[in-house]
N, C-alpha and C positions, 0 to 999 in steps of 0.2 A: 520118205519117212511118214509114219502115221501113228497116232495113238488116240485112245478114247478114254474118257473118264465120265463121271456123273454129270459134269457141267460143260465139258469141252471135248470136241472130237476134231483132231487135226489130220488133214489128208494133204500131203505135199506131193505135187506132181513135178514134172520137169520145168514147166514154165510158171506155175503158180501154186500158191498154198491156199487151201480152203479150210476155214475154221468154222465148225458148226457149234452154235451156242445152244446148250441143252438144259432142260430142267428149269429150275427157279433161280433167276438172277435177281435175288432180293438181298436186303440188308443182312439177313441171317447167314447168307452163304458167301458174302463178298470176300471174307478173309481166305476161305478155301479156294475161291476162284482166282485170287491174286497169285497164289503159289503156282497155278497151272500155266501162267503166261510167261514163264521164264524158259523160253526155248528159242533157238536160233533157226533161221531159214535162209537159204541161199537165193531164193527167187525174189524178184522185185515187185511181184504182184500178190496181194493178199485179198481173198474174198471172205467177207464175214457173212455167214448164212444164219438167219434168225428163224427159219421155218420150223425148227424143232424146239423153239423156246416156249416153255409152258407159261411161266409167270415172270413179271419184271416190275421193278419200281424205280424211283429216281436214283437210288444208290447204284443199282445195276447199270442204268443208262449212263450215269456220270462216269462210272468205271470204264464203260465201253468207249466213251468219248475220249477219256484219258489215253486209252490204248491206241485209238486211231491217231491221235495227235503225236504220240511217241513214235509210232511206225512212220507217219508222214515226215517227221523230223529226220528220220534215218534214211529217207529217200524212197520209201515203199509207196506203191500205188494201192489205194484201198478202195474196194468195191463192196457195196452192201446189197444183199439180196434176201428174199424170203420174209420181208417184214410186213406186219399188219398196219392198218391205218392208225390204230391206237398207239402202236410202238413208234411209228414215224412222227406222230404229233408230239409225243412226249420227248422223243429224241431231238426234234427241232427246238423245242422250248429250252431243254437243258443245254443244247449246244449254243443257243443264243446268249444264255446267261452264264456260260462257263467262264471261269476266271481267265482273264487275258494274261498272256505271258509277260512277265516283268522285263522291261527293256531298260538298261541303265541310261540315265539322261546323257545327252551329248555334251561334250566338253564346251564350257562357256567361253565365249569370245567377248571380252569386256568392251572392246572398241565397237564391235558389231552391235552389241546390245545397246550401247550408248546412242549410236546413230539411229537404231531402230526405235528406241523410246522417243527420241526427238521427233522423228517422222510420224510416229503414232500420235503423239500429243498434238502436233501441228495439224494433222488430218482431222482428228476429233474436234479440235478447236474450230477449224474451218466449218465442219458440219454443224456444230452447235451454233456458231455465229449465223450461218445461213438459216437454220431453223428458227433462231430467235427473231431475225429480221422478218421472216415469213409470218411468225406469230404476231409481231408488232403490227405488220401490215393488215393481217386479218382482224386484229383488235381495233385498229383505227377505222377500218371499213365498217365494222359492227357498231362502233360508237357513233359514227356519222349517221348510219341507218337508224339507230335508236333516237338520235336527236331530231331526225326528220319525222319520226313516228313516235312522239312522246308517250302515247298510250301503251307502248310495249315495254316501258321502263318498269321494272319490278321494284316498286317502292318499298314493299314490306321486306323483301330480301335485303335491299340496300340498308334499310334502317336496322335490320337484324345484325348486319356486319358492322355498321357504325357502332352499335352497342358493344359488340364483342371486341372490335379492334380499337375503338376509341374510348368509350365510357369506362370499360373495365380496365383500361390501361392507365387511368388517371392516378391511382395510388402509387404505382411505380414511377410515373412521370413526376408526381409531386415530390417523392423522396429524392429522386435523382436530381431534379432541378434545384430543390432547396440546398442540397449539398454542394452543387456546382456554384451557386451564388455565394454560399458561405466560404468555399475554398478560394474562389477568385477574389472576394473582398478581403479575406484574411491575408492571403499572399500579397495582395496589393498594399494593404495597410502597413505591413512590415517594411516595405520599400519606401512608401510615401512618407512615413513618419521621419525617415532619415533626412528628408529635404523640407520638412514642414509644409508639405503640400497635401494635407489630409483631405481637403475638400474634393480633390480630383479623383477620389475613390468613386464618386458618383458616375463620372464619365466612363471610368474603367469598367465598372460592373455593368452599367446599363448598355453601353455600346457593344461590348464583347459578348454579352449574353443575348441581347435581342437580335443582333446581326448575324452571329455565327454559332455560338455554343448551344443555345436553346433549340433552334431548328435542327442542327446536326445531331445532337445527342438524343433528341426526341425521335428523330427518324431512325437512329441506330437501335433504340429500344423497341420501336415498333417493328423494325426489320426482324429483330430477334423473336418477337411475339407473333407477328402476323405473317411474315414471309414463310416461316416454318409451318405455321398453322394452315395456310392456304395450300402449300405443297403437300402436306400430309393428308389433308381432307380430300383434295382432288386425286391424289395418288391412291388412296384407299378406295375411292369410288371407281377408279379405273381397274384396280385389282378385282373388285367384286362385280365388275362388268355393269355397274349402274350407268356409266357414261355410254356404253354401247347400247344399253336399253333405251336411254333417252334419245339417242340418234335414230334408233329403229322406230320410235314413236313419233319422230318428226320434231322434237324439241331442239331449239337452238342452244348449243353449248355456250356460245358467247353470251346470250341473253340470260341464261339461267345460272351459269357458274362463274363467269369471268367478269362481266361488266358490273354486277352488283358489288363485287369485291373491290374492283378498281375505283368505282364511284365512292365507296365507303371510305377508302383511305384518302382520296382527293378531298373529300369534304371534311373528314374528321381530323386530319393532320394539321391544317391551319388552326383549328380550334385548340388542339393539344399544344401547339407551339405558343399560342397566345397565353394559355394557361401556364406553360413552362416559363414564359417571360415574367409573368406576375410573381410566380413562386420564387424564381431565381432572384429577382430584384428585392423581394421581401427578405430572402436569406442574406443578401448584401446589406440591406438596411439593418438587420439584427447585428451583424458584425461591425458595421460602421458606428452604430450606437454604443455598443459595448467596448469596442477597441479604440475608436478615435473620438468618441464623444459627439458624433454628428447625429442629432435626433432624427426621428422619422419625418417630422415636418420640414426640417432644414434639408434633408435628403430629397424629399419630394419636390421642394421649391427649386433646388439646384438642378434636378433632373428636368423639370419643366423649362427652365431658362436656357440650359446649355446643350441639351440633347435633342437633336432634330428627329422629327417623326419618321424621316426616311429610313432610319436604321431599323425601326420596328417593321415598317412596310416591306423592306428588303427581306427580312427574316420570314415574314408571313407569305411573301411571294415564292420563296424557296419551298415552302411546305407542300403545296400541291404537286410540285415537280417530284419531290422526294416520295410523296405518297404514290404517285403513278409508277415510279421506279420499283418500289418495294412490292406493290401489288402485282405488277406485270411479271417481275422475275419469280415471285412466289407461285403464280399460276403456271407460268411457262415450265418451271422445274417440276411442278406437280404432274403435268402431262408427260414428262419424260420417264416417270416411274413405271417400271415393268412389273411383271407378276411375281414379285418376291418381297418379303418383309425387309430383307437386307437393302433392296433398292429404295424402300421408303426412307430408311435412315440415311442412306447415302445422299439422295437428292434433296432431302430436307436440310441436311447440313450444307450442301452446296448452295441452296437457295439463300440461306442466311448469309453465308460468306459473300456471295455475289451481290446481294442487296446492300450489305454494309459497304463493300468496296465501291460500288457505283454511286452510292449516296455521297461518300467522301469525295470521289472523283468529280462528281457533278458540282458539289459545293466548292471545290477548288476552282473549277472552270468558271462558275458564276462569280466568285470573288475576284478572280483575275479580270474578267470582262468588266465588271462594275467599277473596279479600281481604274482600269484604263479609260473608261468614259467619264470618270470624275464623280462617281457615286459611291 
C-alpha cells in the first residue's frame, strides 16, 4: 500500500511502513495533516523520514510526538531518519516537556498508609533530634571558644538583638503582666473573701507571679516574637545565599548569626522577667486596694514580711534557661529552611510551637525538681 499527498507520503512494504513528512508542518497545516494519519498498517515497524520536510514549528513537532506515542502504545516500533540538527533539537525539547499520560491513582490502603505515616514521622523525628543535638554541640563549642577569646564577641550585634528582642518587647510584656496580676488577684479575692482571709491575697499574687507565671508567660511572649523572628531572618539569609557567601569569605556563622542572638535572650529575658514581676504585683495591688480594701503600703509591708526572696530568685534563674531554649530553637529551625517561601512559613511556625512547648516542659521539670529538694 502506498499513497502520497501534499504533506505525507506512505510506502508500505512487506516488513515495514515508511512515512515521508513533506512540505510545511506548521500551525496553519496541522488540521489538514491530522486527517491524513487515519490509516492502518499491518507491519510492526514504522519509519518516519523527515528528509523532505521543508518547514516545521512546535505545533508540527508536538503532533509528530503524539503520533509516535500512539503508535508505540499500539505496539509499533518507531524509527526516525533524515532529520536535521535543528529538527532534532526542537524535537527533544518538545518531547521532554510533552504532557505525561495521566495514570489513575492506586487504590488506597488505610492500614498501610497509617503504618507508613507512623514510620515516616518516627524517622523524621529521629533525624531532627540528631540534627538538633549536633547543633547544640556546635553552639556549645562556639560559646566556649568565644569565652576563651572575648575580643571575638560581637557586642554591637548583641546589643542590637537585645534592643529588638528585649526593649521593644516591653509594651506587650507590660500589658500581659499587668492583666495577669489583675486576673490572679481578682480571682483570689473572690475566694478569700468567703473565709475572711483577705490579707493572704499578697502571698497568692506575689508567689504565683514571681515564681511561675511571670517567667513562663514572658518566655512564651518572647518565643512568639523572637523565635519566629530568628527563624525567618536566618531562613531568608539562607534562601538569598548570604550564609553561603559568609562561609566562602571565611566568616564564622556561629559568631556572626547565632551567638549574638543567644546572648541577647540570655541577658534580656531575666530583665524582662523582673519587669514583669513588678508590673504583675502592681496589678495585684490595684485589685487588692479596690476589691479588698488593702492599701498599697499595707500590701508592700505584708509582702516584705511574709514572702521570701527565694521565689523571686527562682523565677529570675529560670529566665536565662528559657532564653537559651527560645534562641537556640529559633536559630536551629532557621537553618532548616530550604529555598522556598513556603518553607519559611512552615519552619517559622514550627520554631514558635517548639519553643513554647520546651519552655513549658522545662518549667515543669524545674518546678518538680525544686519542690523535691525543698525549694
